[in-house]
Every structure is written in C-alpha cells, then in structure tokens.
C-alpha positions as CSV (number, residue, x, y, z in Angstrom):
1,M,143.7,107.0,102.9
2,V,143.8,109.6,100.3
3,D,143.6,113.3,101.7
4,P,140.6,115.0,99.8
5,K,142.4,118.0,99.6
6,R,145.2,116.4,97.6
7,L,142.7,115.0,95.0
8,P,142.4,117.0,91.6
9,L,139.6,119.8,91.6
10,R,137.5,118.0,89.3
11,Q,137.6,114.8,91.1
12,F,137.0,116.5,94.5
13,L,133.9,118.3,93.1
14,K,132.7,114.9,91.5
15,S,133.1,112.8,94.8
16,D,131.4,115.7,96.7
17,A,128.5,115.7,94.4
18,Q,128.2,111.8,94.6
19,A,128.1,112.2,98.4
20,L,125.4,114.8,98.2
21,Y,123.1,112.6,95.7
22,R,123.6,109.6,98.5
23,S,122.6,111.8,101.4
24,D,120.2,114.4,99.8
25,F,117.1,112.8,98.0
26,P,115.8,116.0,96.5
27,S,119.3,116.4,95.0
28,L,119.0,112.8,93.7
29,I,115.8,113.7,92.1
30,R,117.2,116.0,89.7
31,K,120.4,113.7,89.1
32,A,118.4,110.5,88.3
33,Y,116.0,112.5,85.8
34,S,118.7,113.7,84.0
35,C,120.4,110.3,83.7
36,M,116.8,108.7,82.5
37,F,116.0,111.6,80.2
38,P,119.3,113.3,79.0
39,N,117.6,115.1,76.3
40,S,114.6,116.4,78.2
41,P,115.3,118.9,81.1
42,I,113.3,118.5,84.1
43,E,110.5,120.9,84.6
44,D,111.9,122.0,88.0
45,N,109.1,123.1,90.7
46,W,109.3,123.4,94.4
47,H,106.6,120.6,94.7
48,L,109.6,117.9,93.9
49,D,111.2,119.2,97.0
50,A,108.4,118.9,99.0
51,M,107.9,115.5,98.0
52,G,111.6,114.8,98.4
53,Y,111.8,116.3,102.0
54,S,108.9,114.3,103.2
55,L,110.3,110.9,101.6
56,Q,113.7,111.7,103.0
57,R,111.9,112.2,106.4
58,V,110.4,108.8,106.0
59,S,113.6,107.1,105.2
60,G,115.2,108.9,108.2
61,G,112.2,107.0,110.3
62,D,110.6,110.5,111.4
63,I,107.3,109.6,109.4
64,R,105.6,106.1,109.2
65,R,102.7,106.9,107.3
66,L,102.8,109.2,104.2
67,M,100.2,110.3,101.8
68,I,100.8,112.4,98.7
69,S,98.2,113.5,96.2
70,L,99.0,115.3,93.1
71,P,97.4,116.3,89.9
72,P,98.1,113.9,86.9
73,R,101.6,114.0,85.3
74,S,103.4,115.7,88.1
75,L,106.1,113.3,88.2
76,K,104.8,111.6,91.3
77,S,105.1,108.2,90.2
78,L,108.7,108.7,88.9
79,V,109.9,110.3,92.0
80,I,108.4,107.9,94.4
81,S,108.3,104.4,92.9
82,V,111.6,104.7,90.7
83,F,113.8,107.3,92.4
84,W,113.0,106.7,95.9
85,P,113.7,103.2,95.9
86,L,117.2,103.8,94.2
87,F,117.9,106.1,97.2
88,I,116.7,103.5,99.8
89,I,118.3,100.4,98.4
90,G,121.5,102.5,97.2
91,N,122.0,103.4,100.7
92,D,121.2,100.2,102.2
93,P,121.1,97.3,99.5
94,T,119.8,94.7,102.3
95,K,116.4,96.7,102.4
96,T,113.3,95.6,100.4
97,V,110.9,98.0,98.7
98,L,107.5,96.5,97.9
99,V,105.9,98.7,95.2
100,V,102.1,98.3,94.4
101,S,100.1,99.5,91.5
102,H,96.6,99.1,90.4
103,S,97.7,96.9,87.3
104,L,100.4,94.6,86.5
105,D,101.2,96.6,83.4
106,L,101.8,99.8,85.6
107,A,103.8,97.8,88.0
108,I,106.0,96.4,85.3
109,K,106.6,99.8,83.6
110,L,107.6,101.3,86.7
111,S,109.9,98.4,87.5
112,N,111.5,98.7,84.2
113,L,112.2,102.1,84.5
114,F,114.0,101.3,88.0
115,R,116.1,98.6,86.1
116,Q,117.0,101.0,83.3
117,L,118.1,103.5,86.0
118,I,120.4,101.4,87.9
119,L,122.3,100.5,84.9
120,H,123.4,103.9,84.2
121,P,127.0,104.5,84.8
122,D,126.8,107.7,86.9
123,I,124.1,106.0,89.3
124,Q,126.5,102.9,89.4
125,E,129.2,105.5,90.6
126,I,126.8,107.2,93.2
127,F,125.6,103.7,94.4
128,P,128.5,101.2,93.6
129,V,126.0,98.1,94.9
130,F,124.6,98.6,91.6
131,K,128.0,97.8,89.6
132,G,127.9,94.0,90.4
133,A,125.8,91.4,89.3
134,L,122.3,91.2,90.8
135,S,121.0,88.2,92.6
136,K,117.8,88.5,90.7
137,D,116.8,90.7,87.9
138,S,113.4,90.1,86.3
139,Q,110.4,92.6,85.0
140,Q,108.8,92.2,88.5
141,E,111.7,91.7,90.9
142,V,115.5,93.0,91.4
143,T,117.3,91.4,94.1
144,T,120.7,92.9,95.3
145,Q,123.5,90.4,96.5
146,Q,123.1,91.7,99.9
147,G,119.2,90.4,99.8
148,G,117.3,93.6,99.3
149,G,115.8,94.9,96.2
150,R,112.7,96.1,94.5
151,I,109.5,93.9,94.2
152,A,106.6,95.1,91.8
153,L,103.0,94.1,92.2
154,S,99.6,94.9,91.5
155,V,96.5,95.1,93.7
156,D,95.2,91.7,94.3
157,S,98.5,90.0,93.8
158,N,99.3,86.9,95.8
159,V,101.6,88.2,98.4
160,T,102.1,85.4,100.4
161,G,105.8,85.1,101.4
162,R,106.6,88.5,100.4
163,G,107.2,91.4,102.5
164,G,108.8,95.0,102.5
165,D,110.9,97.3,104.6
166,V,109.0,100.0,102.8
167,I,105.7,99.7,100.9
168,I,104.9,102.1,98.4
169,I,101.0,102.1,97.0
170,D,101.2,103.9,93.8
171,D,97.8,104.6,92.2
172,P,96.1,101.4,93.5
173,L,92.7,102.4,92.1
174,D,91.9,102.5,88.5
175,A,90.3,105.7,87.3
176,S,87.4,103.7,85.9
177,D,86.5,102.6,89.1
178,A,86.2,105.8,90.9
179,D,82.4,105.8,91.4
180,N,82.2,102.2,91.7
181,E,81.6,101.9,95.7
182,T,82.1,98.3,95.4
183,A,85.2,98.2,93.5
184,C,86.9,100.9,96.0
185,F,85.7,98.7,98.7
186,A,87.6,95.7,97.4
187,V,90.8,97.7,96.9
188,N,90.7,99.3,100.6
189,K,89.8,95.7,102.1
190,W,92.8,94.4,100.2
191,I,95.1,97.1,101.7
192,D,93.7,96.8,105.2
193,E,93.6,92.9,105.1
194,T,96.4,92.0,103.0
195,L,98.8,94.4,102.3
196,S,99.1,96.1,105.7
197,T,100.4,92.7,106.8
198,R,103.4,92.6,104.5
199,T,105.7,94.9,106.5
200,N,108.9,93.1,107.7
201,N,108.8,95.2,110.9
202,P,105.2,96.1,111.7
203,A,106.6,98.5,114.5
204,T,109.0,100.7,112.4
205,S,108.2,99.8,108.4
206,P,106.9,102.8,106.6
207,I,104.1,102.9,104.1
208,V,103.5,105.4,101.6
209,L,100.6,106.1,99.6
210,V,100.8,108.0,96.4
211,M,97.8,108.9,93.9
212,Q,95.6,111.6,92.2
213,R,92.2,111.6,94.1
214,L,89.7,110.2,92.2
215,S,86.5,109.7,94.5
216,I,85.0,110.0,98.3
217,Y,85.7,106.1,98.3
218,D,89.2,105.9,97.2
219,P,92.1,104.6,99.3
220,A,93.2,108.0,100.2
221,A,89.8,108.7,101.7
222,H,89.6,105.4,103.4
223,L,93.0,105.7,105.0
224,S,92.7,109.2,106.2
225,E,89.6,108.0,108.3
226,Q,92.0,105.5,110.1
227,G,94.2,108.5,111.3
228,G,97.9,108.3,111.9
229,W,98.6,109.5,108.2
230,T,101.0,112.6,107.5
231,A,99.3,114.1,104.3
232,L,100.6,116.1,101.5
233,S,97.9,117.5,99.0
234,F,98.8,119.9,96.3
235,P,95.7,121.0,94.3
236,A,96.6,122.5,91.0
237,I,95.0,125.8,92.1
238,A,95.5,126.6,95.8
239,V,92.4,126.7,98.1
240,K,93.8,128.0,101.3
241,N,97.0,129.7,102.6
242,E,99.8,127.2,103.4
243,D,103.4,127.0,104.4
244,I,104.6,123.8,102.9
245,P,108.0,122.4,104.2
246,I,110.4,121.6,101.4
247,G,113.6,121.2,103.6
248,R,114.8,121.6,107.1
249,K,113.5,124.9,108.2
250,L,112.6,125.9,104.6
251,L,109.1,126.3,103.8
252,Q,107.1,127.3,100.4
253,K,104.4,129.9,101.0
254,R,101.3,129.2,99.0
255,R,98.4,131.2,99.1
256,I,94.7,131.1,97.9
257,G,94.8,131.0,94.0
258,D,98.4,130.3,93.5
259,L,98.9,127.6,90.8
260,L,100.9,124.4,91.6
261,H,103.2,124.6,88.6
262,P,102.4,127.7,86.4
263,E,104.8,126.6,83.6
264,R,103.5,123.1,83.2
265,Y,100.0,123.7,84.2
266,P,99.3,127.6,83.4
267,K,95.5,128.8,84.4
268,E,94.5,128.8,80.4
269,Y,95.1,125.0,80.4
270,L,93.3,124.4,83.7
271,D,90.5,126.4,82.6
272,M,90.3,124.1,79.2
273,Q,90.7,120.7,81.3
274,R,87.7,121.9,83.5
275,G,85.7,122.6,80.6
276,I,86.6,119.1,78.9
277,M,86.3,116.8,82.3
278,G,83.6,118.8,83.8
279,Q,83.7,120.3,87.4
280,R,83.3,116.8,89.4
281,A,86.3,115.3,87.7
282,F,88.3,118.2,87.8
283,E,87.9,118.8,91.5
284,A,88.8,115.4,92.1
285,Q,91.9,114.8,90.0
286,F,93.6,118.5,89.6
287,Q,92.1,119.8,93.0
288,Q,92.3,116.8,95.0
289,N,88.9,117.5,96.3
290,P,86.6,114.4,95.3
291,L,82.8,115.2,95.5
292,P,79.8,112.8,95.5
293,D,77.1,113.4,93.0
294,G,75.2,116.4,94.7
295,G,77.9,117.3,97.0
296,G,79.7,120.6,97.2
297,I,77.1,122.7,98.5
298,I,79.6,124.2,100.8
299,D,82.2,126.5,99.6
300,L,85.2,126.0,101.8
301,N,86.7,129.2,100.6
302,K,84.1,131.0,102.5
303,F,85.6,130.2,105.7
304,Q,88.0,132.8,107.1
305,R,91.2,131.1,108.5
306,Y,93.4,131.9,111.4
307,S,97.0,130.8,112.0
308,T,96.8,130.6,115.9
309,P,93.9,130.3,118.2
310,P,92.8,133.0,120.3
311,K,94.4,133.0,123.9
312,T,91.6,134.8,125.5
313,C,87.8,134.4,124.5
314,D,84.4,135.7,125.2
315,L,82.7,132.2,125.5
316,K,84.3,128.6,125.1
317,F,81.9,125.8,124.4
318,Y,81.7,122.5,123.0
319,S,79.2,121.3,120.4
320,I,78.6,117.5,120.8
321,D,76.9,115.2,118.2
322,A,76.5,112.0,119.8
323,A,76.4,108.7,117.6
324,S,73.4,106.5,117.6
325,G,75.8,103.6,118.7
326,S,79.3,102.1,118.1
327,N,77.9,99.9,115.4
328,S,76.1,102.3,113.5
329,G,78.9,103.7,111.6
330,S,78.6,107.2,112.8
331,Y,81.2,108.9,114.6
332,S,80.7,110.8,117.8
333,V,82.0,114.3,117.7
334,I,83.0,117.0,120.0
335,M,83.8,120.2,118.7
336,A,85.4,123.2,120.6
337,G,84.4,126.6,119.8
338,R,85.4,129.8,120.9
339,V,83.7,133.3,120.6
340,V,85.9,136.4,120.2
341,D,84.6,139.8,119.1
342,G,81.5,138.3,117.4
343,R,83.2,135.6,115.5
344,M,83.5,131.8,116.0
345,Y,86.6,129.8,115.9
346,V,86.6,126.0,115.8
347,T,89.8,125.4,117.6
348,N,89.7,121.6,118.0
349,I,87.7,118.5,117.3
350,F,87.4,115.2,118.8
351,R,85.9,112.3,116.7
352,K,85.7,108.4,117.5
353,R,83.2,105.4,117.1
354,C,82.7,104.7,120.7
355,T,80.1,103.1,122.8
356,F,77.6,105.4,125.0
357,P,79.3,104.7,128.2
358,E,82.7,105.4,126.4
359,L,81.2,108.9,125.0
360,C,80.0,109.7,128.5
361,R,83.5,109.3,130.2
362,I,85.2,111.4,127.6
363,V,82.6,114.2,127.6
364,L,82.9,114.4,131.5
365,S,86.7,114.1,131.5
366,T,86.7,116.8,128.7
367,I,84.8,119.3,130.4
368,R,86.4,118.9,134.0
369,R,89.7,119.2,132.2
370,Y,88.9,122.4,130.0
371,R,86.1,123.9,131.8
372,P,83.9,125.4,129.1
373,D,81.2,127.8,129.7
374,H,78.6,125.7,127.8
375,L,77.9,122.1,126.2
376,V,75.6,122.3,123.2
377,I,73.9,118.8,122.5
378,E,71.0,117.9,120.2
379,K,68.2,116.3,121.6
380,A,67.9,113.3,119.5
381,S,69.3,109.6,119.6
382,N,71.8,109.3,122.1
383,G,72.0,112.9,122.7
384,V,69.1,112.6,124.7
385,A,70.4,110.2,127.0
386,L,73.8,112.0,127.3
387,I,71.9,115.2,128.4
388,E,70.1,113.4,131.0
389,Y,73.4,111.8,132.0
390,L,75.1,115.1,132.3
391,N,72.4,116.8,134.0
392,E,72.7,114.4,136.7
393,K,76.3,114.0,137.1
394,L,76.6,117.9,137.1
395,Q,73.8,118.8,139.2
396,G,75.1,121.0,142.3
397,T,78.5,121.3,140.8
398,D,79.9,124.6,139.8
399,F,79.2,124.2,136.5
400,T,75.4,124.2,136.7
401,C,75.8,126.8,139.6
402,Q,77.3,129.3,137.6
403,Y,75.0,128.8,134.7
404,P,71.7,126.9,135.2
405,Y,71.7,126.1,131.6
406,F,75.4,124.8,131.2
407,V,73.9,122.1,129.0
408,Q,72.5,123.8,126.0
409,T,69.9,121.5,124.3
410,M,69.0,121.8,120.7
411,N,65.5,120.4,119.0
412,A,66.2,118.2,116.0
413,S,63.1,119.7,114.2
414,Q,64.9,120.4,110.9
415,R,66.6,118.5,108.3
416,K,70.4,118.4,108.3
417,I,70.8,120.2,104.9
418,T,68.3,123.0,106.3
419,R,70.5,123.4,109.5
420,M,73.6,123.7,107.4
421,E,72.2,126.3,104.7
422,K,71.1,128.5,107.8
423,A,74.5,128.1,108.9
424,L,76.0,129.4,105.7
425,V,74.7,132.8,106.4
426,A,77.1,133.3,109.2
427,I,79.8,131.4,107.4
428,E,79.7,133.6,104.1
429,E,79.6,136.7,106.4
430,G,83.0,135.7,107.6
431,M,81.9,135.0,110.9
432,V,83.2,131.5,111.5
433,L,86.9,130.8,111.3
434,L,88.8,127.4,110.6
435,P,92.8,127.0,111.3
436,E,95.0,126.9,108.4
437,Q,96.6,123.8,109.6
438,A,95.7,121.1,112.1
439,D,95.9,117.5,112.7
440,W,92.2,117.1,112.3
441,L,91.3,119.6,109.8
442,P,91.6,117.2,106.7
443,T,88.9,114.8,107.4
444,L,86.6,117.9,108.5
445,E,87.4,119.6,105.1
446,S,86.6,116.4,103.3
447,E,83.2,115.8,105.2
448,I,82.3,119.5,104.3
449,R,83.2,119.2,100.7
450,A,81.0,116.1,100.4
451,F,78.1,117.2,102.1
452,P,75.4,116.3,102.0
453,N,76.0,113.0,100.1
454,G,79.2,112.1,101.8
455,R,79.6,108.7,103.7
456,N,79.8,110.7,107.0
457,D,78.3,114.2,108.2
458,D,78.7,114.0,111.9
459,Q,81.3,116.9,111.9
460,V,79.0,118.9,109.8
461,D,76.2,118.3,112.2
462,A,78.4,119.5,115.1
463,L,79.3,122.4,112.9
464,S,76.0,123.7,111.9
465,Q,74.9,123.0,115.6
466,A,77.9,125.2,116.7
467,V,77.1,128.0,114.3
468,K,73.1,128.1,115.6
469,F,74.2,128.4,119.1
470,F,76.9,130.7,118.2
471,T,74.6,133.2,116.2
472,W,72.0,133.0,118.9
473,Y,74.8,134.1,121.6
474,I,76.1,136.9,119.7
475,R,72.6,138.5,119.9
476,H,72.2,137.8,123.6
477,P,75.3,138.8,125.1
478,I,74.1,139.9,128.5
479,A,74.6,137.6,131.4
480,E,71.0,137.4,132.4
481,E,70.1,136.3,129.0
482,R,72.5,133.6,129.0
483,K,71.0,132.3,132.2
484,R,67.8,131.9,130.6
485,G,69.4,129.3,128.1
486,Y,68.8,129.0,124.3
487,R,65.1,128.5,123.2
C-alpha cells in the first residue's frame, strides 16, 4: 500500500479532492457542473448547498421523504435528477434510481445529460465504476455491471417490473395543466397508487419530489397533506424569517424581503416578471405560493412571528373545529392558543380526518394531559354533539368546578369569510403570532393563502374562532367576567 505522505503533492491533492467529491455532495455539485459546462462558470449560491445538504441526508437515511420547491431555472433538475443519481450510483453501483418527469421528452433530456456526464474523464476518475462498459446504455436506462443504474420514466408510464432504491419525481405536472383539477387529480392518483409502490424497499427507500409550485391541486400540495414530508421551499423573495440548514451545524439566515439569488434574480427582473405573468402565476412559480381564483385575502406577512413559545401565559385554550364526519373530506382541528400580555400565540395544531367517537377520545385525552383553561367549540354540525359529550363527561370535575364555562360555545351565525375578516383586525394589529418554524406550519400557511377558495378551510375556521375568543377575553380579563362565559 502506498503511503499518501510519499505521493507527489499534486497527486496527493488530486486524490484528496476526489475523496471529497465522493463523500460531500454539495462539493460534487460544483465539480459536476464544471465538467458538464466547462465554459460557463456556475452562478453559485447558498440554495445549492441547502439542496445538496438535504439530499446527502436522504442518501444517509436521515430523511425518507423530501420535497423541494424552487423558482424556475434554479438548477433544481440538474442537481437532483442528474448530479444526485451520479453521487448515489457512483458510491454504490448496485443501487437503482428511478427518475420520473411529466413528459418523456423531459425524462430523456435529463437522462442524456446523465449519460454525457458519466463519460467525462474527471467523473470516471472520481467514480471508477463508470470507466468500464455498462450493462445497458440507452436513452431511458443506464445499468452498471453491478446491477444498479438510472431509469427515466414519464408520468403514466408502464412501471410493471420496474423499481428503484431511490425515486425522484421531477416536475411531474405540466404547467399547462396547473389549473386543471382533473389533470392534477390524475397525476396525484398515479403517484399514490402506482409510483409509490415501486420502491425496492418500502420501509427504507426514499422518495424526493422537486418542482416549482403551480397550483393548489399540484403534487406538492397533495403530498403535503399526507404528512411525513420534509419540505424545502425557497420563494424568490423571502416572506418570513428562516434559518436554513446548508451543512452540518451551518445555517443560512434568511429574512423577510431577502432575494433568493440576487445576481440571477435581481429585484428589477422579478418586478418585470410579476408584470408579465400576473400576480397569481408569479406567486405560484416564483414565490411557491399558489393561490386559487379569488384566494389570497389573508396576507401572511401581517402575522407576527415567534421563535420559541412562551413558557408562562395568562390563559391557555384550545379552539376546536369538529368535522361533520370522517367521510365528508373535512378535517377535525384542535388549535392550541396561549394569551400572553395581550397577544395570542398559536402554539400547536392537531389535524386529522377522524370519526366522531375518535374525536371525542382525542379531545378528552388532550385536555386531561395538557389541562387548558378553556375549550372553544362552534355550535354547528358535530360541534353540538361534542359540546354535549364534554359537558356530560366533565360534569363535577375540577375543569368545570374551576370555571363553570370551561367549554366556551360559539354561535355559527356568520359566514366563514365574515368571521375571518373580523379576525384580520387583530392580526393586522400584530396581536396574533405564528411560529417561525413548526412541522404543522406549512399546511396552515397553505390553507391561509388559499382562503376562501382553497380545498380545505378547517384550520382557518379554528383560527378565526380562536381570535374571536381571544379578543373577547382581553376585553374581559377579570376572573368574575370569565366565569360568566362568552356571550
């Protein structure tokens, strides 16, 4: 064995760099780009590190479901569908990567870029597995002698007999179908019922979705509702403060108004695109914030944000929106709120399609464990039955003995949009706070953006109800007033 210390300096540094490219995917991104486009230097930016670090965590088994949303022409397909399969197969030539795009033309284009890359001498030195003859080399499929490789497919392809150790879904929806709910439903159904069964190891094989957002019906929206996905969403103009992981113990601080890539997408260009595309299309494709027709009456920027929830509070309550039934398509929502110094913090949300008996068990278990001061429930649909159930179950307990009106009831006398418009007064005054980060936050924000024409509005209902109760409470802070209950 040759001692690295005895190697010539140039050779030692070269081998050291090759080892880095094999082990660090963000570094390989830059190297692979220079090999593919030697005359066009990469327009480097932190979002490449953010993508690279998250994808490396997928490779390492830390993340099983990853969703990445970026504006157009941000190198997302090149990084994820070309460079990342190179990293995976180069390190383990027994692994198969299945890459799905909305059209066969796009799938073949990305496949050919991969085939071009693995012929480069520098890449073959980094990953010697690509030096020898391949078992198969066609426009749609590259197979190594060890049995792994890259397979290119389009949505609705026949995948019988096909499988992947890693599945990449790259722009599965054609932009022309963005507002076609039927077309979106067909793509989502194919992903759920066909593609999701193609993992070689259902328990461990990862799936990565990358796309620019197009509509409230697109695969990103659909899969987000299923839960279990780690989401990276990079609007061209930041709409909230974030600390984005770009490496182990490394964070990119992004603040409201910051541009994603000022050199590539300067403010002047974005303003021009907004004028050309229109606000709705710009919000979807550049801001990753698709809106339905007539949506967007609530400005998320009006919400104040907090980094850590308050440890002590003046009042702790739950706002509950009970769905009409498990088959209705609606969710039951339990929204946790805390009142501190005249401001309301939304600290947690439970959201699930469940039967009425299941909801009763969940609510009862939740209040016994976390002991809120009040429950707030609308007197409508299953809410009426839930109120009756809780009053019966809690009669004579310390909950009702402490406050006779522990269960606060709300009349459903106004339209949803009217209730939310009234809640906007407190929101715009900075009295309602959402967290900067939380697992449940993306689905809430998506529903808020789409209101009143989104697919679901259960969380918005729970929010407007919570704000209504909160504004009453801060006007009646005396204990005797609380005991009289909400009117």
